[in-house]
MIVO-592511 format. One record per residue (C-alpha): x negated, y, z negated; residue in three letters; residue number from 0. Coordinates in nm, 3 decimals. Each point is the difference from the previous one (the first is absolute). Example, Ala and Ser with C-alpha at 12.3 -4.5 7.8 and 13.67 -1.06 7.14 Angstrom:
2
+---------+---------+---------+--------+-----+
!      px !      py !      pz ! residu ! num !
+---------+---------+---------+--------+-----+
!  -1.230 !  -0.450 !  -0.780 !    ALA !   0 !
!  -0.137 !   0.344 !   0.066 !    SER !   1 !
+---------+---------+---------+--------+-----+
//
This chain:
342
+---------+---------+---------+--------+-----+
!      px !      py !      pz ! residu ! num !
+---------+---------+---------+--------+-----+
!   7.466 !   5.017 !   0.690 !    MET !   0 !
!  -0.373 !   0.019 !  -0.023 !    LYS !   1 !
!  -0.167 !  -0.292 !  -0.140 !    LYS !   2 !
!  -0.279 !   0.020 !  -0.272 !    THR !   3 !
!  -0.299 !  -0.193 !   0.128 !    PRO !   4 !
!  -0.151 !  -0.253 !  -0.246 !    TRP !   5 !
!  -0.319 !   0.107 !  -0.156 !    ILE !   6 !
!  -0.268 !  -0.282 !  -0.055 !    VAL !   7 !
!  -0.261 !   0.071 !  -0.244 !    THR !   8 !
!  -0.256 !  -0.250 !  -0.171 !    PRO !   9 !
!   0.138 !   0.052 !  -0.347 !    SER !  10 !
!  -0.027 !  -0.160 !  -0.250 !    PRO !  11 !
!  -0.295 !  -0.167 !   0.168 !    PHE !  12 !
!  -0.333 !   0.127 !  -0.014 !    ILE !  13 !
!  -0.336 !  -0.060 !   0.189 !    LEU !  14 !
!  -0.243 !  -0.189 !  -0.183 !    VAL !  15 !
!  -0.282 !  -0.016 !   0.248 !    ARG !  16 !
!  -0.159 !   0.222 !   0.236 !    ASN !  17 !
!   0.135 !   0.028 !   0.348 !    THR !  18 !
!  -0.201 !  -0.173 !   0.295 !    VAL !  19 !
!  -0.139 !   0.351 !   0.093 !    ASP !  20 !
!  -0.065 !   0.100 !  -0.337 !    ASN !  21 !
!  -0.208 !  -0.310 !  -0.024 !    MET !  22 !
!  -0.191 !   0.049 !   0.313 !    ASN !  23 !
!  -0.049 !   0.370 !  -0.078 !    LEU !  24 !
!  -0.158 !  -0.113 !  -0.365 !    THR !  25 !
!  -0.213 !  -0.290 !   0.165 !    THR !  26 !
!  -0.159 !   0.259 !   0.281 !    LEU !  27 !
!  -0.054 !   0.246 !  -0.307 !    LEU !  28 !
!  -0.202 !  -0.277 !  -0.182 !    CYS !  29 !
!  -0.194 !  -0.043 !   0.292 !    LEU !  30 !
!  -0.116 !   0.369 !   0.031 !    LEU !  31 !
!  -0.255 !  -0.022 !  -0.244 !    PRO !  32 !
!  -0.174 !  -0.303 !   0.224 !    HIS !  33 !
!   0.040 !   0.263 !   0.306 !    VAL !  34 !
!  -0.164 !   0.265 !  -0.217 !    MET !  35 !
!  -0.312 !  -0.203 !  -0.126 !    MET !  36 !
!  -0.046 !  -0.112 !   0.356 !    ILE !  37 !
!   0.005 !   0.392 !   0.089 !    LEU !  38 !
!  -0.246 !   0.071 !  -0.282 !    ILE !  39 !
!  -0.250 !  -0.290 !   0.102 !    ASP !  40 !
!   0.019 !   0.151 !   0.344 !    ARG !  41 !
!   0.102 !  -0.319 !   0.162 !    ASP !  42 !
!   0.132 !   0.173 !   0.323 !    PHE !  43 !
!  -0.005 !  -0.334 !   0.187 !    ALA !  44 !
!   0.252 !  -0.185 !  -0.268 !    ALA !  45 !
!   0.243 !   0.323 !   0.015 !    LEU !  46 !
!  -0.015 !  -0.074 !   0.383 !    LEU !  47 !
!   0.079 !  -0.333 !  -0.055 !    ILE !  48 !
!   0.284 !   0.065 !  -0.249 !    ALA !  49 !
!   0.121 !   0.261 !   0.258 !    ALA !  50 !
!  -0.008 !  -0.234 !   0.300 !    VAL !  51 !
!   0.208 !  -0.266 !  -0.204 !    SER !  52 !
!   0.271 !   0.245 !  -0.079 !    VAL !  53 !
!   0.043 !   0.092 !   0.334 !    THR !  54 !
!  -0.008 !  -0.358 !   0.133 !    ALA !  55 !
!   0.296 !  -0.092 !  -0.278 !    SER !  56 !
!   0.196 !   0.336 !   0.106 !    LEU !  57 !
!  -0.045 !  -0.091 !   0.359 !    LEU !  58 !
!   0.071 !  -0.355 !  -0.051 !    SER !  59 !
!   0.380 !   0.120 !  -0.158 !    GLU !  60 !
!   0.029 !   0.220 !   0.296 !    VAL !  61 !
!  -0.082 !  -0.275 !   0.251 !    PHE !  62 !
!   0.257 !  -0.253 !  -0.160 !    LEU !  63 !
!   0.290 !   0.259 !  -0.023 !    SER !  64 !
!  -0.026 !   0.004 !   0.394 !    PHE !  65 !
!  -0.069 !  -0.343 !   0.067 !    THR !  66 !
!   0.212 !  -0.216 !  -0.209 !    VAL !  67 !
!   0.245 !   0.290 !  -0.063 !    ARG !  68 !
!  -0.012 !  -0.021 !  -0.375 !    ARG !  69 !
!   0.019 !   0.267 !  -0.268 !    LYS !  70 !
!  -0.279 !   0.210 !  -0.091 !    VAL !  71 !
!  -0.113 !  -0.108 !  -0.348 !    TYR !  72 !
!  -0.086 !   0.250 !  -0.304 !    ASP !  73 !
!  -0.286 !   0.209 !   0.135 !    PRO !  74 !
!  -0.139 !   0.000 !  -0.368 !    LEU !  75 !
!  -0.025 !  -0.385 !   0.029 !    ALA !  76 !
!  -0.131 !  -0.019 !   0.340 !    VAL !  77 !
!  -0.279 !   0.299 !  -0.108 !    LEU !  78 !
!  -0.062 !  -0.227 !  -0.314 !    LEU !  79 !
!  -0.073 !  -0.311 !   0.188 !    ALA !  80 !
!  -0.242 !   0.191 !   0.238 !    GLY !  81 !
!  -0.190 !   0.152 !  -0.286 !    LEU !  82 !
!  -0.034 !  -0.308 !  -0.189 !    LEU !  83 !
!  -0.120 !  -0.145 !   0.305 !    SER !  84 !
!  -0.269 !   0.236 !   0.043 !    GLY !  85 !
!  -0.116 !  -0.006 !  -0.346 !    LEU !  86 !
!  -0.051 !  -0.380 !   0.057 !    LEU !  87 !
!  -0.184 !  -0.008 !   0.320 !    LEU !  88 !
!  -0.388 !   0.074 !  -0.019 !    PRO !  89 !
!  -0.094 !   0.343 !   0.069 !    SER !  90 !
!  -0.240 !  -0.134 !   0.291 !    VAL !  91 !
!   0.291 !  -0.153 !   0.169 !    MET !  92 !
!   0.013 !   0.133 !   0.393 !    PRO !  93 !
!   0.293 !   0.223 !  -0.016 !    PRO !  94 !
!   0.150 !  -0.155 !   0.299 !    LEU !  95 !
!  -0.020 !  -0.346 !  -0.163 !    ILE !  96 !
!   0.149 !   0.158 !  -0.296 !    ALA !  97 !
!   0.299 !   0.157 !   0.196 !    PHE !  98 !
!   0.076 !  -0.319 !   0.199 !    SER !  99 !
!   0.001 !  -0.201 !  -0.319 !    SER ! 100 !
!   0.236 !   0.176 !  -0.224 !    VAL ! 101 !
!   0.221 !   0.075 !   0.306 !    PHE ! 102 !
!   0.051 !  -0.374 !   0.109 !    ILE ! 103 !
!   0.019 !  -0.091 !  -0.365 !    GLY ! 104 !
!   0.264 !   0.249 !  -0.076 !    MET ! 105 !
!   0.194 !  -0.115 !   0.296 !    CYS ! 106 !
!  -0.029 !  -0.341 !  -0.061 !    ILE ! 107 !
!   0.082 !   0.019 !  -0.396 !    SER ! 108 !
!   0.326 !   0.193 !   0.112 !    ARG ! 109 !
!   0.112 !  -0.220 !   0.282 !    VAL ! 110 !
!  -0.078 !  -0.334 !  -0.094 !    LEU ! 111 !
!  -0.002 !   0.042 !  -0.431 !    PHE ! 112 !
!   0.278 !   0.235 !  -0.076 !    GLY ! 113 !
!  -0.167 !   0.325 !  -0.014 !    GLY ! 114 !
!  -0.011 !   0.254 !  -0.233 !    ASN ! 115 !
!   0.196 !  -0.062 !  -0.337 !    GLY ! 116 !
!   0.097 !  -0.356 !   0.074 !    SER ! 117 !
!  -0.331 !  -0.177 !   0.140 !    TYR ! 118 !
!  -0.114 !  -0.306 !  -0.093 !    TRP ! 119 !
!  -0.370 !   0.067 !   0.135 !    MET ! 120 !
!  -0.126 !   0.329 !  -0.132 !    HIS ! 121 !
!  -0.082 !   0.229 !   0.331 !    PRO ! 122 !
!  -0.340 !   0.134 !  -0.173 !    VAL ! 123 !
!  -0.115 !  -0.341 !  -0.050 !    ALA ! 124 !
!   0.085 !  -0.098 !   0.339 !    VAL ! 125 !
!  -0.177 !   0.275 !   0.159 !    ALA ! 126 !
!  -0.303 !  -0.051 !  -0.202 !    ILE ! 127 !
!   0.013 !  -0.371 !   0.089 !    GLY ! 128 !
!  -0.009 !   0.098 !   0.380 !    ILE ! 129 !
!  -0.276 !   0.253 !  -0.034 !    ALA ! 130 !
!  -0.236 !  -0.278 !  -0.158 !    TRP ! 131 !
!   0.079 !  -0.249 !   0.231 !    ILE ! 132 !
!  -0.082 !   0.267 !   0.273 !    SER ! 133 !
!  -0.306 !   0.101 !  -0.167 !    ARG ! 134 !
!  -0.129 !  -0.192 !  -0.272 !    PRO ! 135 !
!  -0.342 !   0.148 !   0.049 !    ASP ! 136 !
!   0.060 !   0.369 !  -0.095 !    VAL ! 137 !
!   0.180 !  -0.131 !  -0.371 !    PHE ! 138 !
!  -0.270 !  -0.006 !  -0.262 !    PRO ! 139 !
!  -0.167 !  -0.348 !  -0.092 !    GLY ! 140 !
!   0.000 !  -0.185 !  -0.345 !    GLN ! 141 !
!  -0.130 !   0.266 !  -0.240 !    LEU ! 142 !
!  -0.238 !  -0.246 !  -0.168 !    VAL ! 143 !
!  -0.172 !  -0.321 !   0.100 !    SER ! 144 !
!   0.019 !  -0.343 !  -0.149 !    ILE ! 145 !
!  -0.352 !   0.006 !  -0.033 !    GLU ! 146 !
!  -0.028 !   0.318 !  -0.210 !    GLY ! 147 !
!   0.251 !  -0.099 !  -0.237 !    VAL ! 148 !
!  -0.164 !  -0.356 !  -0.036 !    ARG ! 149 !
!  -0.332 !   0.234 !  -0.113 !    GLY ! 150 !
!   0.124 !   0.219 !  -0.249 !    VAL ! 151 !
!   0.306 !  -0.205 !  -0.068 !    GLY ! 152 !
!   0.297 !   0.278 !   0.032 !    SER ! 153 !
!   0.155 !   0.166 !   0.279 !    PHE ! 154 !
!  -0.039 !   0.345 !  -0.122 !    PHE ! 155 !
!  -0.392 !  -0.038 !  -0.070 !    GLU ! 156 !
!  -0.021 !  -0.103 !   0.370 !    ALA ! 157 !
!   0.193 !   0.282 !   0.098 !    LEU ! 158 !
!  -0.309 !   0.205 !  -0.153 !    LYS ! 159 !
!  -0.240 !  -0.206 !   0.201 !    LEU ! 160 !
!   0.149 !   0.143 !   0.337 !    ASP ! 161 !
!  -0.102 !   0.373 !  -0.104 !    ASN ! 162 !
!   0.349 !   0.061 !  -0.165 !    PHE ! 163 !
!   0.008 !   0.402 !  -0.056 !    ALA ! 164 !
!   0.095 !   0.095 !  -0.345 !    VAL ! 165 !
!   0.147 !   0.328 !  -0.086 !    LEU ! 166 !
!  -0.191 !   0.223 !  -0.189 !    PRO ! 167 !
!   0.275 !   0.049 !  -0.224 !    GLN ! 168 !
!   0.021 !  -0.379 !  -0.074 !    ASP ! 169 !
!  -0.265 !  -0.039 !  -0.237 !    ALA ! 170 !
!   0.166 !   0.279 !  -0.234 !    ILE ! 171 !
!   0.356 !  -0.102 !   0.012 !    ILE ! 172 !
!  -0.105 !  -0.344 !  -0.048 !    THR ! 173 !
!  -0.217 !   0.043 !  -0.297 !    SER ! 174 !
!   0.297 !   0.230 !  -0.158 !    GLN ! 175 !
!   0.256 !  -0.286 !   0.045 !    LEU ! 176 !
!  -0.222 !  -0.250 !  -0.171 !    ASN ! 177 !
!  -0.084 !   0.220 !  -0.278 !    THR ! 178 !
!   0.362 !   0.107 !  -0.059 !    GLY ! 179 !
!   0.337 !  -0.168 !   0.143 !    PHE ! 180 !
!  -0.190 !  -0.349 !   0.113 !    LEU ! 181 !
!  -0.190 !  -0.058 !  -0.340 !    SER ! 182 !
!   0.288 !  -0.032 !  -0.187 !    HIS ! 183 !
!   0.125 !  -0.277 !   0.206 !    LEU ! 184 !
!  -0.366 !  -0.185 !   0.021 !    GLY ! 185 !
!  -0.003 !   0.086 !   0.359 !    ILE ! 186 !
!  -0.309 !   0.134 !   0.148 !    LYS ! 187 !
!   0.021 !   0.103 !   0.388 !    LEU ! 188 !
!  -0.301 !  -0.028 !   0.228 !    PRO ! 189 !
!  -0.111 !   0.298 !   0.185 !    GLU ! 190 !
!   0.164 !   0.011 !   0.384 !    GLY ! 191 !
!   0.322 !  -0.081 !  -0.090 !    TYR ! 192 !
!   0.123 !   0.366 !  -0.009 !    ILE ! 193 !
!  -0.110 !   0.052 !   0.324 !    THR ! 194 !
!   0.185 !  -0.305 !   0.138 !    LEU ! 195 !
!   0.313 !   0.150 !  -0.171 !    PHE ! 196 !
!  -0.072 !   0.364 !   0.135 !    TRP ! 197 !
!  -0.135 !  -0.085 !   0.381 !    ASN ! 198 !
!  -0.085 !  -0.364 !   0.061 !    SER ! 199 !
!  -0.227 !  -0.061 !   0.297 !    PRO ! 200 !
!   0.243 !  -0.085 !   0.306 !    SER ! 201 !
!   0.066 !   0.132 !   0.349 !    THR ! 202 !
!   0.362 !  -0.066 !  -0.059 !    ILE ! 203 !
!   0.153 !   0.311 !  -0.198 !    PRO ! 204 !
!   0.249 !  -0.176 !  -0.189 !    ALA ! 205 !
!  -0.260 !  -0.211 !  -0.171 !    PHE ! 206 !
!  -0.228 !   0.288 !  -0.143 !    ARG ! 207 !
!   0.221 !   0.208 !  -0.253 !    TYR ! 208 !
!   0.103 !  -0.278 !  -0.245 !    ASN ! 209 !
!   0.067 !   0.289 !  -0.282 !    VAL ! 210 !
!   0.261 !   0.162 !   0.225 !    PHE ! 211 !
!   0.179 !  -0.307 !   0.112 !    THR ! 212 !
!   0.029 !  -0.086 !  -0.373 !    LEU ! 213 !
!   0.154 !   0.333 !  -0.101 !    ILE ! 214 !
!   0.229 !  -0.027 !   0.309 !    SER ! 215 !
!   0.145 !  -0.329 !  -0.080 !    SER ! 216 !
!   0.081 !   0.092 !  -0.363 !    ILE ! 217 !
!   0.198 !   0.280 !   0.159 !    PHE ! 218 !
!   0.165 !  -0.222 !   0.264 !    LEU ! 219 !
!   0.105 !  -0.248 !  -0.280 !    ILE ! 220 !
!   0.131 !   0.294 !  -0.235 !    ALA ! 221 !
!   0.201 !   0.117 !   0.306 !    MET ! 222 !
!   0.132 !  -0.316 !   0.104 !    ARG ! 223 !
!  -0.158 !   0.003 !   0.338 !    ASN ! 224 !
!  -0.139 !  -0.344 !   0.005 !    ILE ! 225 !
!   0.068 !  -0.316 !  -0.168 !    ASP ! 226 !
!  -0.239 !  -0.042 !  -0.270 !    ALA ! 227 !
!   0.029 !  -0.359 !  -0.061 !    ILE ! 228 !
!  -0.142 !  -0.143 !   0.327 !    VAL ! 229 !
!  -0.315 !   0.200 !  -0.010 !    PRO ! 230 !
!  -0.062 !  -0.018 !  -0.377 !    SER ! 231 !
!   0.063 !  -0.398 !  -0.001 !    VAL ! 232 !
!  -0.214 !  -0.024 !   0.327 !    PHE ! 233 !
!  -0.291 !   0.197 !  -0.161 !    ILE ! 234 !
!  -0.007 !  -0.164 !  -0.334 !    LEU ! 235 !
!  -0.020 !  -0.350 !   0.193 !    THR ! 236 !
!  -0.239 !   0.117 !   0.211 !    TYR ! 237 !
!  -0.213 !   0.161 !  -0.262 !    ALA ! 238 !
!   0.051 !  -0.339 !  -0.205 !    ALA ! 239 !
!  -0.119 !  -0.198 !   0.282 !    ALA ! 240 !
!  -0.309 !   0.188 !   0.048 !    VAL ! 241 !
!  -0.119 !  -0.002 !  -0.348 !    ARG ! 242 !
!   0.021 !  -0.386 !  -0.041 !    VAL ! 243 !
!  -0.061 !  -0.116 !   0.334 !    LEU ! 244 !
!  -0.208 !   0.241 !   0.213 !    SER ! 245 !
!  -0.346 !  -0.100 !  -0.084 !    LEU ! 246 !
!   0.047 !  -0.387 !  -0.035 !    VAL ! 247 !
!  -0.054 !  -0.070 !   0.354 !    PRO ! 248 !
!  -0.332 !   0.201 !   0.014 !    ILE ! 249 !
!  -0.156 !  -0.043 !  -0.352 !    THR ! 250 !
!   0.259 !  -0.225 !  -0.143 !    ALA ! 251 !
!   0.081 !   0.212 !  -0.296 !    ALA ! 252 !
!   0.343 !   0.032 !  -0.107 !    PHE ! 253 !
!   0.128 !   0.325 !  -0.173 !    MET ! 254 !
!  -0.267 !   0.201 !   0.168 !    GLY ! 255 !
!   0.209 !   0.190 !   0.287 !    GLY ! 256 !
!  -0.029 !   0.395 !   0.013 !    ASP ! 257 !
!   0.397 !   0.112 !  -0.005 !    ILE ! 258 !
!  -0.104 !   0.384 !   0.039 !    LEU ! 259 !
!  -0.224 !  -0.081 !   0.288 !    PHE ! 260 !
!   0.281 !  -0.218 !   0.187 !    SER ! 261 !
!   0.247 !   0.291 !  -0.048 !    LEU ! 262 !
!  -0.200 !   0.278 !   0.085 !    LEU ! 263 !
!  -0.173 !  -0.096 !   0.326 !    THR ! 264 !
!   0.243 !  -0.171 !   0.212 !    GLY ! 265 !
!   0.309 !   0.221 !   0.018 !    GLY ! 266 !
!   0.184 !  -0.229 !  -0.229 !    ILE ! 267 !
!   0.153 !   0.273 !  -0.209 !    LEU ! 268 !
!   0.095 !   0.225 !   0.317 !    PHE ! 269 !
!   0.180 !  -0.305 !   0.164 !    ILE ! 270 !
!   0.170 !  -0.111 !  -0.318 !    ALA ! 271 !
!   0.150 !   0.312 !  -0.074 !    PHE ! 272 !
!   0.071 !   0.202 !   0.319 !    PHE ! 273 !
!   0.080 !  -0.320 !   0.214 !    LEU ! 274 !
!   0.090 !  -0.314 !  -0.223 !    ALA ! 275 !
!   0.223 !   0.222 !  -0.212 !    GLY ! 276 !
!   0.275 !   0.066 !   0.282 !    ASP ! 277 !
!   0.331 !  -0.100 !  -0.115 !    TYR ! 278 !
!   0.073 !  -0.101 !   0.367 !    SER ! 279 !
!  -0.254 !  -0.270 !   0.010 !    VAL ! 280 !
!   0.062 !  -0.156 !  -0.359 !    ASN ! 281 !
!   0.230 !  -0.238 !  -0.145 !    PRO ! 282 !
!   0.310 !   0.127 !  -0.226 !    ARG ! 283 !
!   0.004 !  -0.206 !  -0.311 !    THR ! 284 !
!  -0.243 !   0.036 !  -0.287 !    LEU ! 285 !
!  -0.110 !  -0.397 !   0.063 !    GLN ! 286 !
!  -0.061 !   0.054 !   0.350 !    ALA ! 287 !
!  -0.204 !   0.318 !  -0.026 !    LYS ! 288 !
!  -0.209 !  -0.198 !  -0.280 !    ILE ! 289 !
!  -0.058 !  -0.307 !   0.243 !    VAL ! 290 !
!  -0.083 !   0.218 !   0.261 !    MET ! 291 !
!  -0.279 !   0.201 !  -0.195 !    GLY ! 292 !
!  -0.134 !  -0.319 !  -0.108 !    ILE ! 293 !
!  -0.004 !  -0.141 !   0.365 !    ILE ! 294 !
!  -0.143 !   0.322 !   0.101 !    SER ! 295 !
!  -0.307 !   0.026 !  -0.240 !    GLY ! 296 !
!  -0.077 !  -0.365 !   0.058 !    ALA ! 297 !
!   0.013 !   0.046 !   0.387 !    THR ! 298 !
!  -0.210 !   0.341 !  -0.074 !    ALA ! 299 !
!  -0.278 !  -0.212 !  -0.163 !    PHE ! 300 !
!  -0.038 !  -0.255 !   0.247 !    LEU ! 301 !
!   0.026 !   0.261 !   0.276 !    VAL ! 302 !
!  -0.212 !   0.307 !  -0.181 !    CYS ! 303 !
!  -0.190 !  -0.213 !  -0.230 !    GLY ! 304 !
!  -0.192 !   0.223 !  -0.237 !    PRO ! 305 !
!   0.044 !   0.348 !   0.187 !    GLY ! 306 !
!  -0.164 !   0.172 !   0.231 !    GLY ! 307 !
!   0.159 !  -0.116 !   0.311 !    THR ! 308 !
!   0.144 !   0.272 !   0.280 !    PRO ! 309 !
!   0.332 !  -0.188 !   0.106 !    VAL ! 310 !
!   0.063 !  -0.283 !  -0.257 !    GLY ! 311 !
!   0.263 !   0.212 !  -0.187 !    GLY ! 312 !
!   0.168 !   0.043 !   0.321 !    ILE ! 313 !
!   0.025 !  -0.350 !   0.067 !    PHE ! 314 !
!   0.118 !  -0.072 !  -0.319 !    THR ! 315 !
!   0.292 !   0.253 !   0.036 !    LEU ! 316 !
!   0.085 !  -0.172 !   0.322 !    LEU ! 317 !
!  -0.006 !  -0.327 !  -0.157 !    ALA ! 318 !
!   0.219 !   0.110 !  -0.260 !    MET ! 319 !
!   0.252 !   0.164 !   0.226 !    ASN ! 320 !
!  -0.001 !  -0.355 !   0.208 !    SER ! 321 !
!   0.130 !  -0.182 !  -0.304 !    ILE ! 322 !
!   0.239 !   0.265 !  -0.105 !    ALA ! 323 !
!   0.318 !  -0.109 !   0.218 !    PRO ! 324 !
!  -0.030 !  -0.361 !  -0.151 !    PHE ! 325 !
!  -0.008 !   0.182 !  -0.337 !    ILE ! 326 !
!   0.292 !   0.189 !   0.102 !    GLU ! 327 !
!   0.196 !  -0.321 !   0.128 !    LYS ! 328 !
!  -0.071 !  -0.141 !  -0.334 !    ILE ! 329 !
!   0.135 !   0.300 !  -0.185 !    GLU ! 330 !
!   0.312 !  -0.026 !   0.211 !    SER ! 331 !
!   0.086 !  -0.362 !  -0.026 !    ARG ! 332 !
!  -0.051 !   0.019 !  -0.384 !    ARG ! 333 !
!   0.229 !   0.340 !   0.004 !    PHE ! 334 !
!   0.259 !  -0.232 !   0.215 !    VAL ! 335 !
!  -0.038 !  -0.305 !  -0.248 !    ASP ! 336 !
!   0.060 !   0.215 !  -0.313 !    ARG ! 337 !
!   0.281 !   0.166 !   0.141 !    SER ! 338 !
!   0.199 !  -0.330 !   0.091 !    LYS ! 339 !
!  -0.061 !  -0.112 !  -0.368 !    THR ! 340 !
!   0.171 !   0.281 !  -0.164 !    ARG ! 341 !
+---------+---------+---------+--------+-----+
//
């Protein structure tokens, strides 16, 4: 008698979150506007660094599959890590240094720190950290000087002293906003911020196109591709610290910091939503996520200051990742203690 095989289906359960493949693909698609803007700007050096970084990430996976006999990870995840690395490297970085940094960073993070999907040190942050240690001279310097800020009283005005090129459309758009929507809120936006939103001055492509970063972040949150709590609390904490304390060491003035300048000039938005929102490097409980976000924001202020730093956001992310295992251990202990009391 022939037996009828069991048919196993996921019913009555349903999938409430995207698969890892779909999440990686969605994030890659959200990075396409940045790549297109680089192409429109004809920054072929940045495109070369991005291509080299993607190649290094893919080859590192092939290398590990032969040397340590481990299963090859999702190609989309490897491709995404390479593209993120390329966008966070300066366009003036020597291609060989870029390739070596990404290749070594990916190998180290996947072997020592767990690999894609389970790491506690983000592979992209590790790669950029290695690149900075290798060639710190090719990373851009501090965007404004302390002397300039002391002379004009604000970071944005100090940026204008350094021949900050404002877009021709900046004045028109700023005027329309000030006479329209912002007038009802009692806010007046100075000229120049539209330029920072559209194309912030930096040799690091990820720092430039803040408007696309913001649009992508909304889409990533709506699609549940990233954890919105940690990046949001991180940005709010950092912005509050900048507003209250950033001018104190320079002019002894409280509540004089420029939040927009700090968020639009150092890649904080890009790092917060494309790297810090990764589920793999964040705690699981709401309370722990809020604590992580507050610590991250405070650390960012100590490392990045008022903004305009080339790698402050990356080292903030590495600091976040380093404390994640301790927060997870506390989470697990509290869960066990709560289970025993039931």
